[in-house]
C-alpha positions as CSV (number, residue, x, y, z in Angstrom):
1,M,19.5,-59.9,-56.9
2,K,16.2,-60.7,-59.0
3,T,15.6,-63.5,-61.0
4,P,14.9,-63.3,-64.9
5,K,11.0,-64.4,-63.8
6,E,11.0,-61.5,-61.3
7,K,12.5,-58.7,-63.7
8,Y,10.2,-60.4,-66.1
9,M,7.3,-59.2,-64.4
10,N,8.3,-56.0,-62.9
11,D,10.3,-54.4,-65.0
12,P,8.8,-53.2,-68.3
13,S,12.0,-52.6,-70.5
14,F,12.9,-55.8,-69.5
15,H,9.9,-57.6,-70.5
16,H,9.6,-56.3,-74.0
17,L,13.0,-57.4,-74.7
18,V,11.8,-61.3,-73.5
19,N,8.7,-60.9,-76.0
20,T,10.6,-58.9,-78.4
21,L,13.0,-61.9,-78.5
22,E,10.5,-64.7,-78.2
23,Q,9.4,-63.2,-81.5
24,L,12.3,-63.5,-83.0
25,I,12.1,-67.2,-82.2
26,H,8.3,-68.0,-83.0
27,Q,9.1,-66.0,-86.3
28,A,11.6,-68.6,-87.3
29,E,14.2,-65.9,-88.0
30,F,16.5,-67.0,-85.1
31,T,17.2,-69.9,-83.1
32,P,17.5,-69.8,-79.5
33,S,21.2,-71.2,-79.4
34,E,22.0,-67.7,-81.9
35,L,19.7,-65.4,-80.2
36,R,22.1,-66.6,-76.9
37,E,25.6,-66.1,-79.4
38,A,24.2,-62.3,-80.8
39,C,23.8,-61.5,-77.4
40,V,27.0,-62.6,-75.9
41,L,28.7,-61.0,-79.0
42,A,26.5,-57.9,-78.6
43,S,27.9,-57.7,-74.9
44,I,32.0,-58.6,-75.8
45,N,31.6,-56.2,-78.9
46,Y,30.1,-53.4,-76.2
47,E,33.2,-54.4,-73.4
48,M,35.6,-54.2,-76.2
49,K,34.5,-50.9,-77.8
50,H,34.0,-48.6,-74.3
51,M,37.2,-50.5,-72.5
52,R,39.6,-48.1,-73.8
53,D,37.8,-45.1,-72.5
54,H,37.7,-46.4,-69.0
55,H,39.8,-49.1,-67.9
56,I,43.4,-48.5,-69.8
57,D,46.3,-46.0,-68.9
58,P,45.9,-43.1,-71.1
59,R,49.9,-43.8,-71.7
60,L,48.8,-47.1,-73.2
61,N,45.8,-46.1,-74.8
62,E,48.3,-43.7,-77.0
63,A,50.6,-46.8,-77.4
64,F,47.6,-48.4,-79.1
65,L,47.1,-45.4,-81.3
66,V,50.6,-45.4,-82.3
67,L,50.5,-49.1,-83.0
68,D,47.6,-48.7,-85.3
69,K,49.3,-46.1,-86.9
70,F,52.1,-48.4,-87.8
71,V,49.7,-50.8,-89.2
72,E,48.0,-49.1,-91.1
73,S,51.2,-48.0,-93.0
74,S,52.6,-51.4,-93.2
75,Q,49.8,-52.6,-94.9
76,R,50.0,-49.7,-97.1
77,R,53.4,-50.7,-98.3
78,K,52.3,-53.8,-98.7
79,R,50.0,-53.1,-101.5
């Protein structure tokens, strides 16, 4: 497995991503900690959005849809 430095030196897309992130830090738009947090959140969001499609039994996915409808109807009744 390549180190981040090796990826930076050999992968143009990774190189561009790193340079873009450095510019955001340099322009004082985000701190390094904020960028780390944003990257982790983006990864979590991506996994959560795609997890149902690839890892959950279709019957369980159907149960989630039924639960979502139930919650929505319960919220409408409270209004």
